[in-house]
N, C-alpha and C positions, 0 to 999 in steps of 0.2 A: 414923600410914599412914605406910609408907617408900612411897614412889616412885623407880622407877628411869629416870632420864633417861638418854637416848641419846645419847650427846658425839658433835655427827660422827665423823670416824672411829674416836676414842680407846675406844668400847663403852659403854658402860651404867654411870654410876656408879649409888648409889640416896644420896637425901635423905632428911626425914625431911621434912613441913612448913615444921617449925619454921627446922629449918639452911636451905631457899629463902627463908624470907622474910631469916634474917640474912645470904644470900651479898647480895639486893638490899638491905635495907638500908647494906653495907656500900658498897654503890655510891648509893646518894648523900652524893658527897666535899663537898657543901659546908653538908650539916648543916639543911635547909631541915626536914623532915619529908618532903619530896615526892621523887618520882623522874623527871626530866625525864627526854626522847626519850632524850639525849647517857647520859647515867646507867642508862639503860635498856637502851641497846642494849649497852653496856660489860660489866652482868651476862647476856646472853645470849652476848658475844663467851666472856666465861669458861665460860661453858657448853657452849660446842663450836659453837653455831650458825651452819649455812652461811649465812642470811642472816638477820643478826641487825638489817641494817634493818626491812624485814617483819617480822618477830617482834615489830618495836617499835608496829608500826603495829597489827596484828591484837592486841597485847596491850591497849595504849590502845582498839583496837574493844571490846574486852571486861570488861579492868577498872574504865575512868576511866568510875566510874558517875554524875560531878558533869561532867563534859567539859570539864573546864578543859585538860588537853592531855598529864596529870603524873596518875600515880599517887601516892596522898598512902597515909600508913601505914595511914589506913583503908580502903583498900583493897586493901592486900596480899594482903588472903585470898582477891579473882577475878583477881588475878596469878596467886596458884601454883595455883587453878584451872583456869585458860588452860594456863598447865603444863602440868599435869598429863595434861588433857581435850583442847587441842590443840594443845600444841604439842611432844609428847614421849611416850613411851611408860609406860604405869605399870604393874606389874606386883603 
């Protein structure tokens, strides 16, 4: 299912759910299978978010299902749902 993501002033880019998951996984710089707040922030910066720190807090609220303060690979589906439902426009 393609997602049309509004990226700051750069317009819309279209991603599949798999592409968004891959984008977030790329930001797991230490390879621990978890996205820290800083790693998530850098992913949202790459997506063109005007408020990446706020996006991190909201994404953790919606996607951090076990409450450990990070997003694991098992929680990426929830993170992608957040990006589509609350963070950006979907077409």
